[in-house]
N, C-alpha and C positions, 0 to 999 in steps of 0.2 A: 401794366396795371394789374392788380390782383384784388380779388374780393377778400375782405377780412373774414376771420372766423365768425364774427358776429353777423356779418352780411350773409355768409353762407348758411348759417343757422336760420336766419330770417327767411331766406329763399326756400329752404327745406320746409319750414313751418307753413309758409304760404302755399307751396305746392301741395302739401298734404291736405291743407284745408280746402283747396280748390278741388282736389280729387274726391274728398269726402262729400262735398256738395254735389259734384257731378254724379257720384254713386247714388246719393239720395234722390236726385231728380230722375235718374234712369231706373230706379228700383221699381217703378210702377209698370215698366215695360217687360214683356216676355223676352227671352233670348232671341227669338225670331224677329221681334219688333226692333230690338237693338241692332241686329244685323241689317235689317232693312234701312234703319236710320243711318247707319254707317255707310251703306252703299249710296243712298241718296245724298248724303253730305259730301261724299267723295265726288259725285257727279257735279254737284253745285260748285265745289272748289275748282274742279278742272274747267268748268265753263267760265268761272270768274277769271282764272288764269289766262284762258284763251282770249278773253275780252280785254285783257290788260289790267284787270282790277288788282290792286295791290292791297295787302292786308294791314296797312298802316292805320293806326288810330290817331285821331286828333285829340288834343288835350280837352278835357271836359266832356260834355255830352257828345254823342255821335253826330248830332246836328242840332241846330237851334229850333226850338218849338216856340211859336207865338202863344199868346194867351188862348187857352182852350183848344189848341191844335195838338194832334198826336201823329204818330207815324202811320197809323191806319187810316185808310180813306173810307 
């Protein structure tokens, strides 16, 4: 199976857009804060892997919210 040239172009466009958004989000942080964020993120990723958490997403929302409920407690 191969990706068509159109599919490849779409993937490139999406990757560039995601990268631009990430850059905009992180632009408020200093280089030191970005480094700290990277270190903390790596620690969290390693802990998740140690716990057997897999990074698969379900279709749709990450989980269902009832009326008036959110992720935060």
